[in-house]
C-alpha positions in Angstrom: -70.8 38.6 61.3 -67.0 38.8 60.5 -65.5 36.8 58.1 -61.9 36.7 57.4 -60.1 35.6 54.5 -57.6 33.7 55.1 -55.5 32.5 51.7 -57.4 29.6 50.8 -59.4 29.6 53.9 -62.3 31.7 55.4 -63.1 32.1 58.7 -66.5 32.6 60.0 -67.0 34.6 63.1 -70.8 34.8 64.6 -72.0 36.9 67.0 -73.5 36.0 69.7 -76.8 34.2 69.1 -76.8 31.4 66.3 -81.2 31.5 66.8 -83.6 32.5 63.9 -82.0 35.8 62.9 -78.5 34.7 63.7 -79.2 31.4 61.3 -80.2 34.0 58.4 -76.6 35.7 58.8 -74.7 32.9 58.3 -76.7 31.1 55.7 -76.3 34.6 53.4 -72.4 34.6 53.9 -72.5 30.6 53.1 -73.9 31.5 50.2 -71.8 34.4 49.3 -68.7 32.1 50.0 -70.6 29.7 46.8 -68.7 31.7 44.0 -65.6 32.4 45.7 -62.5 29.3 45.8 -61.9 29.0 49.3 -60.9 25.5 50.1 -61.9 25.3 53.9 -64.7 27.2 55.8 -64.1 27.9 59.1 -66.8 28.5 61.9 -65.2 30.6 64.8 -67.6 29.8 67.5 -66.1 31.8 70.7 -68.4 34.4 70.1 -71.8 32.6 70.0 -73.1 32.5 73.7 -76.1 30.6 72.3 -77.2 28.4 70.0 -80.7 26.8 68.9 -82.2 24.2 66.3 -82.4 27.2 63.6 -78.4 27.5 64.3 -78.0 24.0 63.7 -79.8 23.6 61.1 -77.9 26.1 59.3 -74.9 24.6 59.9 -75.7 21.5 58.6 -77.0 23.3 55.3 -73.6 24.9 55.3 -71.9 21.8 55.6 -73.7 20.1 52.9 -73.1 23.4 50.7 -69.6 23.4 51.0 -68.9 19.4 50.7 -71.1 19.8 47.2 -68.2 22.6 46.4 -65.6 20.5 47.2 -64.7 22.2 50.2 -64.4 21.5 53.8 -66.6 23.3 56.9 -64.3 23.2 60.3 -66.0 24.7 63.6 -63.9 25.9 66.6 -64.1 27.5 69.8 -67.2 26.0 71.0 -68.2 27.2 74.9 -69.0 24.2 77.1 -72.9 24.8 76.5 -72.9 24.8 72.7 -70.6 21.8 72.7 -72.8 20.2 74.4 -75.2 20.8 72.1 -73.5 19.1 69.8 -72.8 16.3 71.7 -76.6 15.4 72.7 -77.5 15.9 68.8 -74.7 13.6 67.8 -73.6 17.0 65.3 -70.2 16.4 67.1 -69.9 13.3 64.9 -71.0 15.0 61.2 -68.4 18.1 61.7 -64.9 18.8 62.7 -64.6 20.4 65.8 -61.3 21.7 66.9 -60.6 23.2 70.5 -59.1 26.6 68.8 -58.4 27.6 64.9 -54.9 27.1 66.0 -55.8 23.3 66.0 -57.6 23.9 62.8 -54.9 25.3 60.7 -52.3 22.5 62.5 -54.7 19.7 60.9 -54.9 21.2 57.9 -51.1 21.8 57.3 -50.3 18.6 59.0 -52.9 16.2 57.3 -55.8 16.5 55.2 -59.1 17.8 56.6 -61.7 15.6 55.2 -65.3 15.9 54.6 
């Protein structure tokens, strides 16, 4: 898991698999973010090759925690298989999903990303 601090935003870059082990890593990262003053949490999924229910559940928990603390959470760079998982579970209606990290920043600067 890599984290990049960009002003009021944090970019989290999970590694390869968001299964039980990967979900625990990102969950710990979410907990550490609660103490910080970020207004946007970005999950860059470019490196994620696999996501299961543990990973999805952790992302939902992260979204809930972000909203509780006045932050927004955006997901970007989903590969086609991961995007299909979000569509089948209808989580694409819950999360703000962008094609690229640039699209997230364009949206956040052009208009408010809403929760």
